[in-house]
C-alpha positions as CSV (number, residue, x, y, z in Angstrom):
1,M,0.0,-0.1,0.0
2,K,2.6,2.2,0.7
3,K,4.4,1.9,-2.6
4,L,1.3,2.6,-4.0
5,I,0.7,5.8,-2.0
6,D,4.3,6.8,-2.9
7,S,4.0,6.1,-6.4
8,L,0.8,8.3,-6.7
9,L,2.3,10.9,-4.7
10,G,5.4,10.9,-7.4
11,D,3.2,11.3,-10.3
12,A,1.0,13.9,-8.8
13,M,4.4,15.8,-7.8
14,G,5.8,15.2,-11.7
15,A,8.4,13.2,-9.9
16,A,10.5,11.7,-12.1
17,D,10.3,7.6,-12.2
18,D,13.1,5.8,-10.4
19,I,15.1,3.8,-12.9
20,R,13.5,0.9,-11.6
21,A,10.3,1.8,-12.2
22,A,11.4,2.5,-16.1
23,L,13.1,-0.9,-16.4
24,K,10.1,-2.7,-14.8
25,R,7.6,-1.4,-17.5
26,D,10.1,-2.0,-20.2
27,H,10.9,-5.4,-18.7
28,E,6.8,-6.3,-18.8
29,E,6.1,-5.3,-22.6
30,L,9.2,-7.3,-23.7
31,Q,7.9,-10.5,-21.6
32,E,4.4,-9.7,-23.2
33,L,5.7,-9.6,-26.7
34,A,8.4,-12.6,-26.2
35,E,5.1,-14.5,-25.1
36,A,3.3,-13.4,-27.9
37,L,6.0,-14.5,-30.5
38,C,6.0,-17.9,-29.1
39,E,2.5,-18.8,-28.4
40,G,0.6,-15.5,-30.5
41,A,-0.8,-15.7,-34.2
42,G,1.5,-16.3,-37.0
43,G,2.3,-14.2,-40.6
44,E,2.2,-10.9,-40.9
45,T,1.1,-10.1,-36.8
46,R,4.5,-12.3,-35.6
47,R,6.5,-10.6,-38.2
48,Q,5.1,-7.1,-36.8
49,R,5.6,-8.2,-33.4
50,F,8.9,-9.3,-34.0
51,A,9.7,-5.9,-35.7
52,Q,8.1,-4.2,-32.2
53,F,10.1,-6.6,-29.7
54,K,13.5,-6.0,-31.7
55,E,13.1,-2.3,-31.6
56,L,12.1,-2.1,-28.1
57,L,14.8,-4.5,-26.8
58,G,17.8,-2.9,-29.0
59,A,16.6,0.5,-27.1
60,H,16.1,-0.7,-23.8
61,S,19.5,-2.9,-23.9
62,R,21.6,-0.1,-24.9
63,S,20.3,2.5,-23.0
64,E,20.7,0.1,-19.9
65,E,24.0,-0.6,-20.8
66,V,24.7,3.4,-20.9
67,V,22.8,4.4,-17.9
68,V,22.5,1.5,-15.5
69,Y,25.3,-0.6,-16.4
70,R,28.6,1.9,-16.4
71,S,26.8,3.5,-13.3
72,L,27.4,0.2,-11.5
73,E,30.7,-0.5,-13.0
74,R,31.8,3.1,-11.3
75,V,30.5,2.0,-8.0
76,G,34.1,0.5,-7.2
77,E,32.8,-3.1,-5.7
78,T,33.1,-6.1,-7.4
79,E,29.7,-7.5,-7.3
80,A,28.0,-4.4,-8.9
81,K,30.9,-4.5,-11.7
82,D,30.4,-8.5,-12.0
83,F,26.6,-7.7,-12.2
84,A,27.0,-5.2,-15.0
85,H,29.6,-7.4,-16.9
86,E,27.3,-10.2,-16.8
87,G,24.2,-8.1,-17.9
88,T,26.2,-7.4,-21.1
89,V,27.5,-10.8,-21.8
90,E,23.7,-11.7,-21.5
91,H,22.5,-8.9,-23.9
92,G,24.8,-10.2,-26.3
93,S,23.2,-13.6,-26.4
94,V,19.9,-12.3,-26.9
95,D,21.3,-10.0,-29.7
96,S,22.8,-13.0,-31.4
97,L,19.7,-14.7,-31.4
98,V,17.4,-11.8,-32.8
99,A,19.7,-11.6,-35.1
100,K,19.4,-14.9,-36.5
101,L,15.6,-14.7,-36.4
102,A,16.0,-11.2,-38.3
103,R,17.7,-13.4,-41.3
104,M,15.1,-16.2,-40.9
105,R,12.7,-15.5,-43.6
106,D,9.8,-17.9,-42.2
107,L,8.9,-16.8,-38.7
108,D,6.7,-19.4,-38.3
109,S,8.9,-22.5,-38.8
110,D,9.7,-25.0,-36.2
111,K,13.4,-23.3,-35.9
112,A,12.0,-19.8,-35.6
113,R,9.4,-21.0,-32.7
114,A,12.4,-22.7,-31.4
115,H,14.8,-19.3,-31.1
116,F,11.8,-17.4,-30.1
117,T,11.6,-20.0,-26.8
118,V,15.1,-19.6,-26.1
119,V,15.0,-15.7,-26.1
120,K,11.8,-15.8,-24.0
121,E,13.5,-18.3,-21.6
122,L,16.8,-16.1,-21.5
123,L,14.9,-12.7,-20.9
124,E,12.8,-14.0,-18.0
125,H,15.8,-15.4,-16.4
126,H,18.2,-11.7,-17.2
127,I,15.0,-9.9,-15.8
128,D,14.4,-12.0,-12.6
129,E,18.3,-11.2,-11.8
130,E,17.7,-7.9,-12.6
131,H,14.7,-7.1,-10.3
132,T,16.4,-9.1,-7.3
133,E,20.1,-8.6,-7.6
134,M,20.6,-5.3,-9.3
135,F,17.5,-3.5,-8.1
136,K,19.3,-4.7,-4.6
137,Q,22.4,-2.9,-6.1
138,L,20.7,-0.1,-7.0
139,G,19.2,1.0,-3.9
140,K,22.5,0.0,-2.2
141,H,24.7,2.5,-3.9
142,F,22.3,5.2,-5.3
143,S,20.0,7.8,-3.7
144,S,16.8,8.4,-4.7
145,E,17.2,11.7,-6.6
146,E,20.2,9.7,-8.1
147,L,17.7,6.8,-9.3
148,A,15.2,9.3,-10.6
149,A,18.0,11.0,-12.7
150,M,18.9,7.7,-14.0
151,G,15.4,7.2,-14.7
152,E,15.3,10.1,-16.9
153,R,18.6,9.7,-18.7
154,F,17.6,6.0,-19.3
155,E,14.5,7.2,-21.4
156,A,16.0,9.5,-22.9
157,D,18.6,7.7,-24.3
158,K,15.7,5.1,-25.4
159,A,14.6,7.9,-27.4
160,A,17.3,8.8,-28.9
161,P,18.4,7.8,-32.5
162,P,19.5,4.3,-32.8
163,R,23.4,3.9,-32.4
164,R,25.7,1.5,-31.8
165,R,25.7,0.0,-28.5
166,P,28.8,0.9,-26.7
167,S,31.6,-1.8,-27.5
168,R,32.2,-3.8,-24.4
169,S,33.7,-7.1,-26.3
170,R,37.5,-6.4,-25.7
171,A,36.8,-5.6,-21.7
172,T,34.6,-8.9,-21.4
173,A,37.4,-10.9,-23.5
174,D,39.7,-9.8,-21.3
175,A,38.3,-11.0,-18.1
């Protein structure tokens, strides 16, 4: 009840979303789209949903890496840094599968459905870790004002024209 009241008061006062609220919203939408891609209608409907999923996933991942993971890396604590690095690797795994799906002609094929299922399962695992471990790290290391500012930067970065994601391959390969 307290969270609901705080949320309503924050909205009424025009307060920016805490980064965790912004991430949760995206996560819910991505999970709904992933579920629809696995179970829903095929044909052009699946192709349109996939385009929507791919666009949101790309913007979300890119912005999360820039705003959230970089902030966690700067904290200087091993656990926070490790989480940021693992998250980047998980994003890369999902990106690879999404790229394979984008090259498939038939998104209704058994092979495509298998890829959609694995993407959905990877997302569920990743989101669960973020909602437990990462949100705890964010609350531990950042003030409510910093979390609100991160939420604003996240939304602004997502709305910006797509660009290449930060290069992490050397950092993760050297680790």
